[in-house]
Residue, then its C-alpha position, 0 to 999 in steps of 0.5 A: m500500500s502507498s504511504h501518501k494519498i494525494l488528492v488532485i482537484d483539477d478539471s483537466r484530465v491531462i493535469q490529473k494524469t500528468v501529476k500521477s505520471m510524475l510521482p515516484p511509483g508505489n509511494f503515492d495513491v492519487v485520488e482525482a476530482k474534476d470540480g471543486e464540489e467533488g474535490f471538497n467532498k473528497i478532502r473530507s472523505e479521503k483524508p489526503s496527505l496532500i491536496m493539489l488544487d486548481f484555482l479555476l474550477p467548475k461548480k465550486s472554484g478553487w478559491e472557494v475550496f481554499q477558503e473552506i480549507q482555511a476556515s477548518p482547523d483540521l484541514i489547514k494542517i494538510p499540505l496544499v499546492l495551489m495550481s494555476g496557469r495565471r499566477e496573477e489570478v491567485t495573487e489578486k485573491i491571496p497576497e504573496p508571499f504564500e506562507f502556509f501553502e505552495f503555488i505552482e504555475k501550469p504547465f510544470e515539469k517533474k522537478q517543479l512538482i516534486g519541489a512544490i510538494k516538498t515545500a508545501m509539506a514544510k509550510a504546512k508544519k509552520p505554526r499558525p498564529v493563535g485565533s487565525a485559521a486563515p492567512s491574512g487577506t483570506a478571511t475577516k477577523p471577528a468584529e471585536s478585533v476591529a472595535t479594539g482598533d485592529g484595522t489592519a485585518l479590515e484594511a486587508r479584507i477591503a483591499a482583497l474585495e477591491a481587487e475582486v471587484k476590479a477583476l469582475k469589472k474587467q470580466n464584465q467588460q470583456i463579456l460586453t465586448f464579446i457580445k457586441q462583436k457577436l451582434k455586429 
């Protein structure tokens, strides 16, 4: 039996198969999920040793799965490798440096994948601040922390929301441009 269970949550069969083929044979049991909803259910049922999560997924985005992992004290201890073909989409939502998880840009090579897994495992062992399950910028702190003058959490959340609104406006403009082109 393999010693490590890796959950690959990616809607691309190519990425799922690539990850499986790049891992040393016999050491890893690879479990696959094709969307965020299925992936999060498998996190709960399969109890993986490592999660590889695509940031852009159908049904439930990688961002939503990431937030659910960060909000759960038992799940934040699982090493996590976020994957995306566009780093800027990840950094819009989660500011660098990535302290408690690793990021790998697609497409990747075997050496990069192995390095990302090792780094994710090391980062998952780092102690987290007491009372803060999520890294800064990913979740709001309780209201009482704002009332006591801790405006940094609120400022970080506002900045994250502003970045999200900016990205949504850009997507909206792209959709409008596409529709106008089709109507011509």
